[in-house]
C-alpha positions in Angstrom: 123.7 63.6 97.5 120.6 63.0 95.3 117.5 61.7 96.9 115.0 59.7 94.8 111.6 60.9 95.8 108.9 58.4 95.0 105.6 60.0 94.1 102.4 58.2 95.1 99.9 56.3 92.9 99.7 58.1 89.5 102.7 60.4 90.0 106.0 59.5 88.5 109.3 59.4 90.4 111.2 62.7 90.3 114.7 63.5 91.3 115.0 66.1 94.1 118.2 66.8 95.9 116.8 68.1 99.2 114.3 66.3 101.2 111.0 67.9 102.4 112.0 68.4 106.1 115.6 69.2 105.6 117.2 72.7 105.4 120.5 73.4 103.6 123.1 76.1 103.7 123.7 75.7 100.0 121.2 75.8 97.1 120.2 72.3 95.9 117.2 73.2 93.7 116.1 76.0 91.5 114.1 78.6 93.5 110.4 78.1 92.9 110.7 74.3 92.2 107.4 72.7 93.0 107.0 69.4 94.8 103.4 68.2 94.9 102.2 65.1 96.8 99.2 63.0 95.8 97.2 64.2 98.9 97.0 67.7 97.5 99.8 69.3 99.5 102.2 71.5 97.4 105.6 72.9 98.4 107.9 75.4 96.8 111.7 75.6 97.2 112.7 78.9 98.9 115.6 80.7 100.5 115.1 82.2 104.0 116.0 85.8 104.7 118.1 87.1 107.6 115.8 85.9 110.4 115.4 82.3 111.6 112.0 80.8 111.2 109.9 78.4 113.4 107.3 76.0 112.1 103.8 77.1 111.1 104.5 80.8 110.3 103.0 82.6 107.3 105.7 83.9 105.0 105.9 86.8 102.5 108.3 87.7 99.7 111.2 90.1 100.6 110.0 93.6 100.7 110.7 95.3 97.3 113.2 98.2 97.2 111.3 101.4 96.4 114.3 102.9 94.6 114.4 99.9 92.2 110.9 100.7 90.9 110.2 102.8 87.8 113.9 103.2 87.0 115.3 104.5 83.7 116.9 102.6 80.9 120.3 104.2 80.5 120.6 103.4 76.7 118.5 102.1 74.0 118.2 98.3 73.7 117.6 96.4 70.5 115.4 93.4 69.9 117.5 90.2 70.6 119.8 91.8 73.2 120.3 89.9 76.4 121.4 92.7 78.7 119.9 96.0 79.8 121.7 98.9 81.4 119.5 100.7 83.9 120.1 103.7 86.2 119.4 102.8 89.8 117.5 105.0 92.3 119.0 105.9 95.6 119.6 102.4 96.8 122.7 100.3 96.0 122.5 96.6 94.9 124.8 93.7 95.9 126.1 91.3 93.3 123.4 89.0 92.0 120.8 90.4 94.5 118.2 90.0 91.8 119.6 86.9 90.1 116.7 84.5 89.3 114.3 87.3 89.8 112.6 89.5 87.3 112.8 92.7 85.3 109.7 94.0 83.8 109.0 97.0 81.6 106.3 98.9 83.5 105.9 101.9 81.2 106.5 103.4 77.7 108.4 101.4 75.0 108.3 97.7 75.6 105.8 98.0 78.5 104.1 94.7 79.6 107.1 92.5 78.9 108.8 90.4 81.6 112.3 89.1 81.6 114.1 86.7 84.0 117.4 88.0 85.4 120.5 85.8 85.0 123.1 87.9 86.8 124.5 91.3 87.5 127.4 93.0 89.4 127.2 95.1 92.5 126.4 98.8 91.9 126.2 101.9 94.1 123.1 104.0 94.7 122.1 106.1 91.6 124.7 104.3 89.5 124.4 102.4 86.2 123.8 98.6 86.5 124.1 96.1 83.7 121.4 93.4 84.1 122.0 90.2 82.2 118.9 88.2 81.1 118.0 84.6 80.3 115.6 85.9 77.7 116.3 88.1 74.7 114.6 91.4 74.4 111.3 91.1 72.4 110.4 94.8 72.0 113.1 97.4 71.6 113.6 99.7 74.5 114.4 103.4 74.5 115.7 105.8 77.2 112.1 106.7 77.9 111.3 103.1 78.9 110.8 102.5 82.6 111.7 99.2 84.3 111.2 97.6 87.7 113.5 95.0 89.4 112.0 92.3 91.6 113.6 89.5 93.6 112.4 86.0 93.0 109.3 85.7 95.2 111.0 82.8 97.0 114.3 84.4 97.6 115.0 85.9 101.1 111.5 85.3 102.4 110.4 86.8 105.7 107.8 86.2 108.3 104.6 88.1 107.3 104.6 91.4 109.2 101.4 92.7 110.6 101.3 95.3 107.8 102.2 93.4 104.6 105.2 94.7 102.6 104.9 92.1 99.9 102.8 89.1 98.8 102.3 86.1 101.1 104.2 83.2 99.5 103.7 80.1 101.8 104.1 78.7 105.3 107.1 77.2 107.1 107.0 73.5 107.9 109.9 73.5 110.4 112.5 75.6 112.0 114.8 77.2 109.4 118.1 78.9 110.0 118.6 82.4 108.6 119.7 82.4 105.0 119.2 78.6 104.5 117.2 76.9 101.8 114.0 75.0 102.5 110.6 73.9 101.3 107.6 76.2 102.0 104.1 74.9 101.8 101.8 76.7 99.3 98.8 74.5 99.0 96.9 71.6 100.6 96.3 70.9 104.3 98.9 72.8 106.3 99.5 74.2 109.8 99.6 78.0 110.3 99.6 80.1 113.5 96.1 81.5 114.3 95.3 84.9 115.8 91.8 85.5 117.1 88.7 83.4 116.4 88.4 81.6 113.1 85.4 79.7 111.8 85.4 76.4 110.0 84.9 76.8 106.3 85.5 80.6 106.3 88.4 82.4 104.7 91.6 83.4 106.6 94.0 86.2 105.7 97.4 87.4 106.8 97.3 88.4 110.4 97.0 92.1 111.2 98.2 92.0 114.8 100.5 89.0 115.1 103.4 88.5 112.7 103.3 85.2 110.8 99.7 84.4 111.8 96.4 84.3 110.0 93.2 86.1 110.9 89.6 85.4 110.0 88.7 87.4 106.9 86.4 90.4 107.5 83.9 89.1 105.0 83.4 86.0 102.9 82.0 88.1 100.0 85.0 88.5 97.8 85.7 89.0 94.2 87.4 86.4 92.1 91.0 86.1 93.1 93.5 86.7 90.2 96.7 86.8 92.3 98.8 88.9 94.7 100.7 92.0 93.9 104.5 91.5 93.9 105.4 95.0 92.7 103.2 98.2 92.7 103.2 100.3 89.6 100.9 103.2 88.7 97.4 103.0 87.3 97.5 102.4 83.5 101.1 101.0 83.8 102.0 97.3 84.1 102.7 95.7 87.4 104.1 92.3 88.5 101.5 89.9 90.0 101.9 86.4 91.4 99.0 84.9 89.5 96.7 82.4 91.2 93.8 81.7 88.8 
């Protein structure tokens, strides 16, 4: 069923197939689809992880797998190719675990380039994995190239733990069943669980003692925000960042 969503005032109507306060067991939008209202609120289409959510919880991306970071390219890849064979670290992957996510070249030949993942099969720990891409390779890769696999930031999201294992990606609007699809709020006036004392006009950050909450920031003297780290790579290498500029 397709729902016609009427935008307000200057916004044009847009077809969306899942209403704002509805969850779904099946995917009805592309992950990361943005729905913005004229009052400044912005929502992003997401998939919940393995734990049910309640309303007003701060969410983060799925924790990256350490053994899918800095992995080797198994064989050279020419410009124009749409698949890369990599050698996994000591963690297996399920079929399409990284579909709609990203592969980036974090070091050596081709470094700094990002590619969106289309599909892949399952593979055992330390095995070879063929990753099919939407984009064609722009800079040739060698067996010295190092790559990192990252899930789509809005795939398998979790409640923010008290020690972050990924970037915060939004807040829940409602109760959401485990592994269901839903809209997470990322901008505008929204409701989030509070831990401790906060001050009107000051900055809040991910809660350090209560999962899914926000704390008052330790200081309001901060540098210009560029974004939040999605995958950590070494100094002088290239890392994946969710830009917010």
